KOLDRENZA-420557 format. One record per residue: z, y, x of N, C-alpha, C, O in turn; residue in three letters. Coordinates in steps of 0.2 Angstrom, whole numbers, plus 5000, padded with zeros to 4 digits. Atoms other than C-alpha are relative to their C-alpha. Example, Ala and Ser with C-alpha at 12.3 -4.5 7.8 and 13.67 -1.06 7.14 Angstrom:
<atoms>
500049945004503949785062500050065004500350055009ALA
499949944996503649955068500350054996500450114999SER
</atoms>
This chain:
<atoms>
499950075001388158214905499849984993499850024988MET
500350035006387358104891500650004995501249994996SER
499550005005388258124874500349934999500949924997PRO
499850065001388457934874500249975007499849975012THR
499750024994389657864888499849935001499849894996ARG
500250074998389157704897500749965001501149995005THR
499450044998390557564898500049985007499549955009ARG
500050014992391057564916500249935002499949905007VAL
499850074998391957394916499949964994499849984989ILE
500050055005391957244906499349974999499249914999GLY
500750035000390057234904499949954995499549904996MET
500150055005390257134888500549955001500549904996GLY
499550065000391657024894500750035000500850095001SER
499349975000393557044893500250025007500149985012GLU
499749984993394457134907500549955003500849914999PRO
499650064997395357014919500750035001500850085004ASN
499349984998397257014921500149975006499849925009SER
499850024993398156994937500649954999501049964995LEU
499450045000399356854941500650035003500550085007THR
499549974996401056884947499949995008500150035012ARG
500150014993400556804963499650055004499750075009GLY
500549954997399056924966500450065001500350105006GLN
499749935000400157074962500550005006500650045010ILE
499550004994401557014974499750005007500050035011SER
500350004994400456974988499650065002499750085008ARG
500349944999399457134986500650055002500550095007TYR
499549954999401057234985500450005007500550055010ALA
499650014994401957165000499650025006499950035012ILE
500349974995400557235011500250075001500150105007GLY
499749934998401357405009500750005004500950055006SER
499550004995402757345020499750025007500050055011LEU
500349984995401457365033499750075000499950115005GLY
500249935000400657525027500550054999500550115002THR
499449955000402257605022500450015006500650065008GLY
499650004993403157555038499650045005500050085008GLY
500349974994401857615050499850084998499850125002PHE
500149935002401557775039500750045001500650105001GLY
499349965000403457815040500350005007500550065009THR
499650004994404257765056499750045006500050085009LEU
500249964995403057845069500050084998500150125002PRO
500049945002402957995058500750035000500850095001GLY
499349985000404858005058500350015007500650065009LEU
499750004994405257965076499650025006499850035012VAL
500449994994403757985087500050065004500150075010LEU
499949944997403758165090500750025003500850045009VAL
499349994998405658165092500149965006500449985011TYR
500050054995405458015104499750045007499950035012TYR
500349974994404258115115500450065002500450075008LEU
499749934998405158285115500749995002501050035007THR
499350004998406958225116500249945004500849935005ASP
499950054996406858065126499649995006499849975011SER
500450004994405358075137499850075003499550075008LEU
500149934997405358265140499350034999499250075003GLY
500749975002403658295133500150064996500550074992VAL
500049945004403358475127499849994993499449944991THR
500150005007403258505109499250004998499049964994ALA
500750005001401458555110499649945002499249914999LEU
500350064998400958405120500149944996499749904994ALA
499950055005401858295108499650004994499449954991ALA
500449995006400958365093499349985002498949954998GLY
500750024998399258345103499949925000499449904999ALA
500050075000399658165106499949964993499549924992ILE
500150035007399958125088499450024997499149984994VAL
500749985003398458225083499449975002499049954999THR
500650044997397258145095500049934997499449914996ALA
500050065003397757975089499849994993499449954991ALA
500250005007397558015071499250035000498950014995LYS
500749985000395858105075499649945001499149934998VAL
500450064999395257945082500049954994499549924992TRP
500050045007395857855066499650024995499249994992ASP
500449975004394957975056499349995001498949974997VAL
500750024998393357945066499849934998499249924997LEU
500250075001393357755064500149984993499849934991ILE
499950025007393957745046499349994996499249944993ASP
500650015004392257775038499549945003499249914999PRO
500350054997391457655051500349934997499949884996VAL
499650065003392757525046499849984993499749924991ILE
500250005007392357555028499349974999499249924995GLY
500650035001390557515030499949935003499649895000GLY
500050074997390857365041500449954995500249894994LEU
499750045006392057305027499549984995499549924993SER
500550025005390657315014499549955003499349914999ASP
500550054997389457225026500349935000500049884999ARG
499750074999390757085029500149974993500049914992ALA
500050025007390957075010499449974998499349914995LEU
500750025002389057055008499849935003499549895001ALA
500250054996388856935022500549935000500249885000HIS
499550055000390456825021500449994994500749934993THR
499750015006391056855004500850025000501150014995GLY
499349985000392756925009500150065005499850065010SER
499849954996393557075017500649985005500950025008ARG
499450034997394956965024500050005008500650025011ARG
500050014992394456945043500350075003500750065007ARG
499849944997394757135047500750014999501150035003ALA
499349995002396457135038500449955004500949975006MET
499650044996397056985048500050025007500550025010VAL
500049974993396457065065500550055000500950065005ILE
499549955000397457215060500749985000501150015003GLY
499350025001398957125055500349975006500949975007GLY
499850034993398957035072500150055005500650055009ILE
500049964994398557175083500550064999500850095004GLY
499649945001399657315075500749995003501050035007LEU
499450014998401357245079500050005008500550035011PRO
500050004992400857215098499950085002500350105006ILE
500249934998400157395099500650054999500850105002ALA
499549965002401657465090500649995005500950045007PHE
499450014995402957385102499850045006500250075009VAL
500249964994401957455117500150074999500350105004LEU
499949935001402057625110500750035002500850085004THR
499349994998403957625112500249965006500849955006PHE
499850044994403957525128499850045006499750015011ALA
500149964994403757665140500549985006501149985004VAL
499550024995404557605157500550065002500350125002PRO
499549954998406157695162499850035007499550005011ALA
500249964993405857825176499350035000499250075004GLY
500649975001404157875170500150084999500550104995PHE
500049935001403858065171499650024993499449974990GLY
500349985007403258165156499349994999499149964994ALA
500750015000401458155160499849934999499449914994VAL
500250075001401257965163500349984993499949944990PRO
499750025006402457935148499550024994499449984989ALA
500449985005401358045137499349964999499149944994ALA
500650035000399757955142500149934998499749904994ILE
499950075003400557785139500150004993499849954989TRP
499950005007401057835122499450014996499249984991VAL
500749985003399357905118499649944999499349924994LEU
500450065000398457745123500249954995499849924991VAL
499750055004399657635114499950014993499849974988ALA
500049975007399757735098499250004997499149984991PHE
500750005003397857745097499849934998499449924994MET
500150075001397757555098500349984994500049954990ALA
499650025007399057545084499650034994499549994989ALA
500449975005398057665074499449964998499249964992ALA
500650045001396457565076500249934996499849924991THR
499850065003397357405071500250014992500049984988CYS
499849985006398057495056499450014995499449994990PHE
500649985004396357555050499749934998499449934993SER
500350075002395657375051500349974994500049934990LEU
499750035006396957325038500050054994499850034988PHE
499949955005397157485028499450014996499450024990GLN
500649985003395357525024499849944995499749964989VAL
500150055006394957355015500549994995500449984989PRO
499550005004396657355008500050054994500150034988TYR
500149955005396257514999499549984995499550004989ILE
500650025005394657444992500149944996499849944991ALA
499850065004395457284985500150014992499849984988LEU
499849995007396157354968499450004996499449974990PRO
500650005004394357394962499749944999499349934994ALA
500350075000393857214965500549954997500249894996GLU
499550055002395457124960500050004992500149954989LEU
500050005007395357184942499550054997499450105000THR
500549955003394157274930500450044995500150094992ASP
499649975006395557334918500450065003500750075008ASP
499849944999396057514918500850005001501150035006TYR
499350004999397957484915500349955004500849965007ARG
499850054995398057324925500050035008500450015012GLU
500049964994397657444940500650045001500950045006ARG
499349965000399157554936500549955001501049965005THR
499550054999400157394935500149985007500649975010ARG
500150024993399557334952500350055005500650035009LEU
499849954995399757494961500850034999501150055003LEU
499349985002401457534952500549955005501049975008SER
499650044996402157374961499950015007500350005011TRP
500149984993401357424977500450055002500850055007ARG
499649954999402257584976500749985001501150015004VAL
499450034999403857494973500249985007500749995010VAL
499950034993403657394989499950065005500350065010VAL
500149954995403057554998500650045001500850065006LEU
499449964999404557654994500649965003501049995007THR
499550054996405657504999499950005007500350005011PHE
500250004993404657505015500250065004500550065009ALA
499849944997404957685018500850015001501050035006ILE
499350004999406857665015500249955006500649975010LEU
499950054995406857505026499950035007500350025011LEU
500249984993405957585041500350075001500550085007PHE
499749934999406557765038500750005002501050045006GLY
499350004999408357725037500249955005500749965009ALA
499850064995408457555047499750025007500150005011GLY
500349994994407357615061500550045005500750025010GLY
499549964996408557755067500749965001501049975006PRO
499450044999410057635064499949955006500449945010GLU
500150054994409257505076500050045007500350025011LEU
500049964994408957645089500750025002500850025008ARG
499349984999410757695087500449955003501049965005ALA
499650054997411357525093500150015008500649985010LEU
499949994993411157585111500050085001499550115003PHE
499949934999411857765111499950035007499750085008PRO
500049984993411957765130499349995003499250005009ASP
500750014998410157705132499550004994499349954992ASP
500449995005409057775119499349965001499049934996PRO
500650044999407457695127500049934998499549904995LEU
499950075003408157525124500049994993499849954990ARG
500050005007408557565107499450014996499249984991GLY
500650005003406857625103499649945001499249924996TYR
500350064999406157465110500249944995499849914992LEU
499850055005407257355099499750024993499549984990LEU
500349975007406757465084499349984999499149954994MET
500850025001404857435088499949934999499549914995ALA
500150075000405057245091500249984993499849944990VAL
499850035007405957215074499650034995499449994990ILE
500549975004404857335065499349975000499049964995ALA
500650034999403357265072499949934997499449914994GLY
500050075003403757085066500050014992499649974989ILE
500049995008404057155048499350034998499050004993VAL
500649975001402457255049499549944999499149934995LEU
500550065000401457095054500049954994499549934992GLY
499950055006402156985041499850024994499449994990VAL
500249975006401857105027499250004999499049984994GLY
500749995000400057135032499649935000499149924996MET
500350075000399656945035500049974994499549944991LEU
499950025006400356895019499550034995499249994991VAL
500449965005399357025009499349985002498949984997SER
500750014999397756985018499749944996499149934994ALA
500250065004397756815008499850024993499449974990GLY
500249995006397456904992499350034999499050034994VAL
500749975001395756974996499549944997499649894999ALA
500450045003394456894985499549975005499350005010PRO
500550044996393256764993499350024999498850005002ARG
500649995002391756824984499950074997500450094993ARG
500149935003391057004980499950004992499649954990PRO
500150005008391157044961499350034999499050014993LEU
500749975001389557154963499650005006499950005012LEU
500449994994388157164975500250065005500450115002PRO
499849954995388557264991499450025004499049985006VAL
500549984996387357375000500350025007500650075008ARG
499849994993387757355019499750065004499150075003PRO
500349954995387457495032499849965006500149905007GLY
500250034994386657455048500250035006500349995011ALA
499949964994387157585061500750044998500850054992THR
499549955001388657695064499950064997500250094993ILE
500349945003387657845059500049994992500150044989GLY
500050015007387357765042500749994997500850014991GLU
499350015003389157725039500350084999500550094994HIS
499849935001389557915042499650034994499950074990TYR
500549975005388057965031500349974993500350024989ARG
499750035006388757845017500650044998500750054992ASP
499449975002390457925018499950074997500250104993GLY
500249935003389658105016499749994993499850044989ILE
500350005006388658045002500549994994500450024989ILE
499550015005390157974992500450064998500650084993VAL
499749935001390958144995499650044996499950084991LEU
500549965003389458234989499949984992499950034988ARG
500250035006389058124974500650004995500550004989GLU
499450015004390858094967500550064999500950065003SER
499549945000391758254961500749984999501150015002GLN
499350035000393258154955500349985006500949995007PRO
499750034993393458074972500150065004500650065008PHE
499949944995393258244981500750034998501150055002ARG
499449965002394658324970500649955001501149985003VAL
499450054999395858164971500150005007500750005009LEU
499950014993395558154990500350075003500850065006LEU
499749934997395958344994500750004997501150035001VAL
499349995003397458344982500549955004501049975006THR
499550054996398158184991500150025007500650015010PHE
499949984993397758255008500550065001500950065005MET
499549955000398758415004500749984999501150005002LEU
499350025001400158324997500349955006500849955007GLN
499850044994400158205012500250045006500650035009GLY
499849954995400258355023500750024999501150035003LEU
499349985001401758415014500549955001501049965004ALA
499550064999402658245014500049995007500649975010THR
500050014993402058215032500450055004500850035009GLY
499649944997402858385037500749994999501150005004LEU
499350015001404458345029500349945003500849935006MET
499950074997404458165036500250025008500750005010LEU
499949984993404258235054500650055001500950045006ALA
499549955000405458375051500849974999501349995001ALA
499450035003406858255044500549995006501150015005ALA
499650014994407558205061500350065003500950065005GLN
499849934997407658385067500550034995500950074997TYR
499649975005408458435051500749975000501250005000VAL
499350034999409858305053500350025007500950035007ALA
499749994994410058345071500350085001500850095003ARG
499949934999409958535071500250044994500550104995TRP
499849965006410258595053500749974998501250014996VAL
499450035002411558465048500549985005501149965004LEU
499650014994412258445066500249925000500849915002ASP
499850074999412258255064499449965000499049954995ASP
500650044999410858145071499949944995499449934993GLU
500050065005411357995060499850024993499749984989SER
500149985007411158105044499349994998499149994992ALA
500750025002409258055044500049944995499649934991VAL
499950065005409857895036500250024993499950004988THR
499949985006410657985022499550044996499450034990GLN
500649965002409158095020499549954997499349964991LEU
500550055002408057945018500349964994499949944989PHE
499750035006409257855006499950044994499850024988VAL
500149955006409258014995499350004998499250014992ALA
500750005002407358014995499849944997499449944992LEU
500350065002406957834992500449964995500049934991ILE
499650035005408357774981499750024993499549984989ALA
500349995007407657874966499349984999499149974994PRO
500750025000405857834971500049934997499549914993ALA
500050075002406257644969500150004992499849954989LEU
499950015008406957674951499550034996499450014990LEU
500449965004405657794946499349974999498949994995MET
500750035000404057694950499849974994499349994991ALA
500250035006404057594934500050064994499650054990PRO
499949955004404557754925499350044999499150064994VAL
500749965000402957844930499549964998499049994995TRP
500550045003401957694925500050014992499550024989LYS
499949995007402657714908499850064997499450074992ALA
500249945002402357894907499250015001498950044997ILE
500750014999400557864913499649974995499149994992ALA
500350035006400257744899500050044994499650034990ASP
499949965006400857874887499550065000499250074995ARG
500349935000400058034893499350005005499050055005ILE
500650004996398657974905500350015007500850045009GLY
499850004993398757954924499950075003500450095006LYS
500149934997398058124928500550054998500850095002GLU
499449955003399358224917500649975004501050025006ARG
499450024997400758114924500050025007500550045010ALA
500049984993400158154942500250075000500550095005PHE
499849925000400258344938500750014999501050055002ARG
499350005002401958314931500449995006500950025008LEU
499650024994402558224947500050055005500450065008ALA
500249954995401758354958500450064999500750095003SER
499649945001402658494949500749995001501150045003ALA
499350014998404358414950500150005007500650035010VAL
500050004992404058384969500050085002500450095006PHE
500049934998403658574970500650034999500950075003LEU
499349975002405258624961500549985005500950025007LEU
499550034995406258514973499950045007500450065010ALA
500149964994405458604988500250075000500450105005THR
499849935001405758774981500850005000501050055003LEU
499249995000407658734979500249985007500650025010VAL
499850014993407658664997499950065004500250075010LEU
500249944996406958835003500750045001500850075006ALA
499449974999408758895001500449985006500850025008LEU
499750024994409258795016499950055006500350045011MET
500249954995408458925026500650055001500850075007VAL
499449955000409959045022500749965000501249995002TRP
499450035001411258915017500049935001499949894996SER
500050074999411158745026500649964998501149994998PRO
499450045001412258605021499849934996499249924995GLY
500150065003412458435013499750004993499549954991TRP
500350005007411958494996499349995000499049974994TRP
500750015000410158475001499849934998499249914996ILE
500150075002410358284997499850004993499449964991LEU
500150005008410258334978499250014999498949984996ALA
500749995001408458414979499649955004499049945002PRO
500350054997407958284991499949944996499449914995VAL
500050055005408358154978499550014994499149974992GLY
500549985005407358254965499349995003498849965000LEU
500750014996405858254978499849925000499349914999ALA
500150075000406058064979499849974993499449934993GLY
500250025006405958044961499350014998498949984995ALA
500749975001404358144960499549965005498949955003ALA
500450044995403658054976499849944997499249924999TYR
500250065003403557894967499450014996498949964996ALA
500649995004402357964955499450035004498850015003GLY
500649984996401358054968499749955004499149965007MET
500350064997401057884976499749964996499149944997GLN
500350055005400757774961499450034997498949994996THR
500549985005399657884951499350015004498849995001LEU
500749994997398257944963499849935003499249925003PRO
500250064997398257764971499749964994499249924995MET
500350045006397957694953499450044997499050014994ALA
500649965003396657834949499449995005498949995003MET
500550014995395657794965499549944998498949954998LEU
500450055002395057624959499650014993499049994992PRO
500449985006394557704942499450045003498850045000ASP
500649964997393457824952499549965003498949975002VAL
500550054997392657684962499749964994499049964995ILE
500350045005392357584946499550054996498950034994ALA
500449955003391557744938499450015004498850015001TYR
500649994995390457774953499649935000498949945000ASP
500450075000389957584953499550004994498949984995ARG
500550005005389157614936499550055000498950054999THR
500549944999388457784939499449995005498950015005ALA
500550014995387557714954499649934999499349905003THR
500450065002386857564945500349935002499949885003GLY
499650064998388157434950500149995008500349945010GLY
499950004993388157474969500750005002501050055000ASP
499350004998389857424976500150035007499850015012ASN
499949964994390357554989500850015001501050065004ARG
499250005000392257514988500250015007500750055008SER
499849994993392357495007499950075003500350105006GLY
500149934998391557665010500550054997500850095000ILE
499549965003392757744997500749995004501050045005PHE
499450024996394157655006500150035007500650055009GLY
500049974993393657715023500150085000500550105003GLY
499949935000393457895018500750024997501050075000VAL
499449985002395057895008500549995005501050035006TRP
499550004994396057825023499950055005500550075008THR
500049944995395357955034500350064998500650095002ALA
499749945003395858085022500850005000501150045002GLY
499350015000397558015020500350005007500950045008GLU
499749994994397857995038500050075003500550095006THR
500149934997397258175042500650034997500950075001THR
499449975002398558235030500749995003501050035004GLY
499450024997399958135036500150025007500650055010MET
499949984993399558165054500150085002500450095006ALA
500049935000399358355052500750024999500950085001LEU
499349985001401158355046500450015007500750065008GLY
499750004993401758315064499750055004500150095008GLY
500349954996400558435071500250074998500450115002THR
499849945003401058575060500750015003500950075005VAL
499349994998402858545064500050015008500450065010LEU
500049994993402458535083499850085002500150115006ALA
500249934999401658705082500550054998500750105001LEU
499449965002403158775072500550005005500850055007VAL
499550004995404358715085499850045006500250085009LEU
500249964995403258785099500150084999500350115003ALA
500049935002403158955090500750035000500850095001ALA
499349975001405058965087500449985007501049995006THR
499750014994405458915105500549945001501149955003ASP
499650064999406158745103500049975007499649985011TYR
499850024993406958675119500049925000500449894997VAL
500150074999406358495123500549985005500850015009GLU
499550024995407458385133499949925001499549894998THR
500150074998407558205141500749974999501250004997THR
499450045001408858065139500650035005500550045011VAL
499449984996410658125145500150075000500650095002GLY
499949925000410358315144500250024993500150004988GLU
499849975006411158425132499850075000499850115005THR
500349935001410358585125500350034994500550004989VAL
499849965006410758725113499350034997499050075001THR
500649975003409358775101500150074998500650094996GLN
500049935002408958955098500050004992499849964989PRO
499950005007409259015080499250004997499149974991ALA
500750005003407359045078499749924999499449914994SER
500250075001407058855081500349974994500049934991ALA
499650035006408358805068499750024994499649994989VAL
500349975006407558925056499349974999499149954993MET
500650045000405858845060500049944997499649924993GLY
499950075003406458675056500150004993499949964989ILE
499950005007407158725040499450024995499349994990ALA
500649985004405558815034499549945000499249934995VAL
500550055000404558665039500249944995499849914993SER
499750055004405658555028500050024993500149984988PHE
499949975006405558675013499450044998499050034993SER
500549955002404458825012499349985001498949994996VAL
500750034999402858755020499849954995499349954993LEU
500250055005402858605009499950034993499550004990PRO
500149975006403058704994499350044999499050034994ALA
500649965000401558814998499549954999499049964996VAL
500550055000400558655001499949974993499449954991LEU
500050035007401058584984499750054995499450024991MET
500349955005400558744975499249995001498849994996VAL
500850014999398758724983499849934997499249934994LEU
500250065003398758544978499950004993499449974990SER
500049995007399058584960499450044998499150024993LEU
500649965002397658714960499449955000498949954996PHE
500650054999396458574967500049954994499549944991VAL
500050055005397058444955499850024993499649984989LEU
500349975006396658554940499349994998499149994993ALA
500750015001394858514943499849934998499249914997ARG
500150085001395058324940499849994993500250014989TYR
500250005007394058284924499949934998499849924992ARG
500150075003393958094923500649984996501249984998LEU
499550025005394958024908499949924999499449895001ARG
500150075002395257844902499449984996499149934997GLU
500650025004393857854889499450005004498949975002GLN
500650004996392657884903499949945004499449925006ASP
500050064996393157724912499949944996499649894997ILE
500050075004393457594898499650004994499749944991VAL
500350015006392457634883499550054999499250085004GLY
500549955002391157734874500250054995500750034991THR
499849955006391257884863499450054999499050055003SER
500549965001390158004855500050065004499550115003ALA
</atoms>
């Protein structure tokens, strides 16, 4: 690297501040991203195995297939988003299409007709959930690209993403705790309960996404190099991975942590039912997780302003690791005491969301200068969304594999089963030991992140 660092943003002008309206409209989009990221991860596998009679392996395959599709289309959507920005001056159109289509596809996912056998029910859910994943990507990919285009200021991005995480954690609480409660309104007809849950959740998802689409700038800040073919979109995604070492490190770290939290999310319903012996306990688990996260998001911003985003990110990750290590005791001594370490994990989770999301636009801005002003925000957003989706999706897949390996007994509505001790043990391990291992791996990767504030906002000798 040259001994003189180039100013990445500003370019001789003052960094721009964000208005409260911009921050609030951007943040409210996390009602959509947080809700869709939470509710299917929490209830979909359980819906398949314990209401539709689909085997654990098949349920895992359905969730994985839909997410693989999501991963495949994300880089393409990222390239198309950059083309739209170049040709129309805005990323808004795809966000609006996603905001309209996602609620419809989400409702269809939980609208399997009564009387369907396990195989047709599984096919129905697969097709509907793939459609939902497609609509989600149409919104999420340009949404991820916006912070680097809304402001040039290093700390303003942290401010923007901190409020986004406040809404995100609220969405996780709203959907994670409220969804099961809506379902429980029909204890004798779970399928109707799932449908009611999906309709109400779909409305909230759509409103949040459509309101947020309005914050997308109408003109690009910098020239954009559009791609022309699907192959070029994938090629561009590979190029940004190869050329940007900070992006690779941040993405792999976020994927590993997404896998850890996705695994815990998918296992939460099973922990409530089979470890705590209370299906409704999933609400308490989510309150214990999200209440501290809501309080801690501004605290992590203050910590980041003092010690730097990357150091604060390491600290949050270490606290989450400590919480999962304590939770590992539930393997031998299950009980309601687990709400305390879950709360600690929630406090750390706020930082694990705020900080990497605030670091991503810094990486994009750094790349923009390194490539001579070429705006590849959409490509970065597409690859990031693909990686994030992979991590969260594999959480459900890993849980399904653990359930299958430990002889978990699936059931349909109205049936009562007793799970073997091995299955209950597998559920406890999935909620504690396996996430702890993944967090250790993520910290090893994060240690290689080298981008600092002075690399982004100023010059030094």
